[in-house]
N, C-alpha and C positions, 0 to 999 in steps of 0.2 A: 594808946595806941596800945592796940594788943601785937606781941611777937612771939612766932613759933619757931619751929625749926622745919618746920612745912611739913611732917608725915603727920601733923594731927591736929584736929580745930583747938586744944587745951593749950594754954602759953600764960605768958605774965604780963600784965596791963602794967607801962609804965607811964606818969603823969609827965616828966620831960620828953616828950616826942622827940625834939630838936635835934637833942642829943644820942637818944635810938637811931633814929631815921640815917643818921649818918655812920653806924656804926652798922648796916643791916647788909649781909651776906647772901648771894645767889641763893636759894634755895627756903631764907626767911620767909614767915607770910606773916604779913600786916593786914592790919583794919584801916580802911579810907575807905572818906564816902560813903554813902548807905544807898538802900536801894527800897522797892517794893516789890518780890517777885511775882510773878507774872504767868501762873502755866495756862491758867483758863479761864471765861469771865465771871465764874463765881469763887477766883481765889480770894479770901478775904483782902483789904491792902493791911499791910503788917509791914510797917518799915525795919527793913532790918541791917545792920554793918555789913560793909563788902569787905571780903577779903581778899588780897593780893596775894602772888607770889612773886618774890626776886625772882627773875630769868637774866639776867643778866646786869651787869652794871660797868660805867666809865665816871669813874674818877667821884663825883658825887650824884647822877647822873641813875638812875636807876630805872630799869626795863621791867613792867609788871604785868603778870596774864591773872584775869579775873578767877579767885576759885569756883564762882558758881556762875553760871550762862544767867544774863539778865532778863530773855527770855524768850519765847518759840517764834518761829516767825518765816516765810519763803523769802529766796534770796532774790525777791521781786526791784522791779526797777523802779524807779521814784515819780518815772512820768507814766508809768502805767502803761507800757506800750508797745508794741511789737521790735522796738529794736534791740540790737544784742545787748544782754546784760551784763556790763562790768561792774567791779568795787566803786569805782569812780559815780556811776549814777543810780545805786541801790537803795532803796529804802535803810538798812542796814546803817552804813555809812549816817545817813542823815539822822536817823533817829538815835545815834550813838554819841556825834557829835552836834547836836542840838539838845534832845528831847532828856537824855538820859544823861550828857553834860550837864544843862543846867538844875534838873533835878536831884540828883544823884550825889552834888558837891557844891560843898561851898564856898563864899569868898574867896577866902583862905586855901583849899584845895584847888581850887581853880586857877590860881594866882601858880601852883603850885605844879601843875602839867604843862608838860612844853610839846608843843606844836613839833610833829615828827613828819620829815619826808618818807611816803610809804611808797615801794615801788610794788606794782602788783602784777602777773605776770598777764599776760592778753592770749585769746585764741589763735593769735596770728603770730607766733614765736616772740610778739615785739611786750615792752613792758607799759603801762600807766603811771605816770607818777601823781600822787595828791599828798597834801596837804594837811594831816588830820591831830587831832589831838588823845581822839580812842580810834582804834581800828580793829577788827578781826585777823589774828594771825593766819598766815600762810604757813605750807608746810615746812618751812624751813626751819620758824618761829620755835614749833613744836619739835622736829627729828631731834636735836639735843637736849632737852630737859629733862629731869627725873621722870620715870616711869612713872608713878602715882601721880604727874601734873600731868598727863596725857588723858586721865581719863575723864571724861564732862561729867559735873557734878550739878545740880540744880537744889533749892530749894522750893518744898512744896507746900502753902500755905491753907488749911482747912478749920473748920468747925469742930469742935469733940460734939457729943450727943448733950453736952449739958450748957450746950453755945460756945464754952470758951475756947480760943481762936488756938490752934495747934500747926508746928510747923516740922512738917519732916522732908530727909533727904534722898532724895531720885539719882538715879544717873539719866543720859543727855547723851544724843548724837550730838555735834555741834560743826559749825561752816568754817571751811578756812577760804581764802581770797583768791584760791587756784583754781583756774577751771581744769574742769572735767575732765574724763577721757569721752564724753559724748558730747554733740550743741544743745546748746541750753540745757546744761547740767556745770555744778562743782564742785570740789571734793568736800567730802564732811570726815571727821574721826568717828567712827563707831565705838574705838574702845582700843581697849591695849591686853593682848594676851600671847603669850609665847613667847614673848622676850620681842613682840614685834607692834608696829602703829598698826588697825585694823583699819583702812580707807575704805571711803566708797565716791563713786560720782552718783548724785542725785540729782532731780529735776529741780530747774528753780521752782517751784510750786509746792515743794516740800515744806508745811507749813509748820512741821513740828519736829521741827532740828533746832537748838540752841544757840545761842550770841556769847562767845566768851570772845572777853576785848584784851587788847593789848597797847599800851599805852607808855612813855616815858617821864617822869618828873623829877624834879629837883630837889634831893634830900636836904639843899640849906633852906630853901625855903617853908617847909613842912612845920609850923605851928601852931597853936594853940590860938583862937579868936577868942 
């Protein structure tokens, strides 16, 4: 396990990950799981460690926010129909809790991930309750986290002229669960500037928006396999 102070990708690697996980503080950054960064169809498939920031803690339970986005995609309905799109029926929710959950985490890591009751605003001022392993943040999830964590980041994989795969850091907008200002839109975070978060309402079909994830894990269950 790699642990940093959250302001740098450099850190210390610990062998006794169970002991260190129990000492994690809000703002720490850890490696947990792995993923293949998908930016476009020609990106080489390079599996990379996944970095997560601790954004809340309740005893041994840690709330984590992914440092990088999992993919670029629209906020599409899983049914691909004309019904109102909500977090509950999005393709993003399905992919995070199926495709990425099983592909990015081994059995031991899955055992540490908790099921969270997620409360999401709907367009009619009501709330939708879902139970998820992974979910995208709401505005309230990121309003009070450190400033540098509010910026969306991703990893772009490519090939150098000699054919060797390369990895570069990029910046991105990312989806929030909150409905947007207009019909058929959702909120996104564009960035952070002048001590405030830059938000926007974009159409569900905006397929170049990134997907960052939030999850709760039980630090007592983190262990080597």
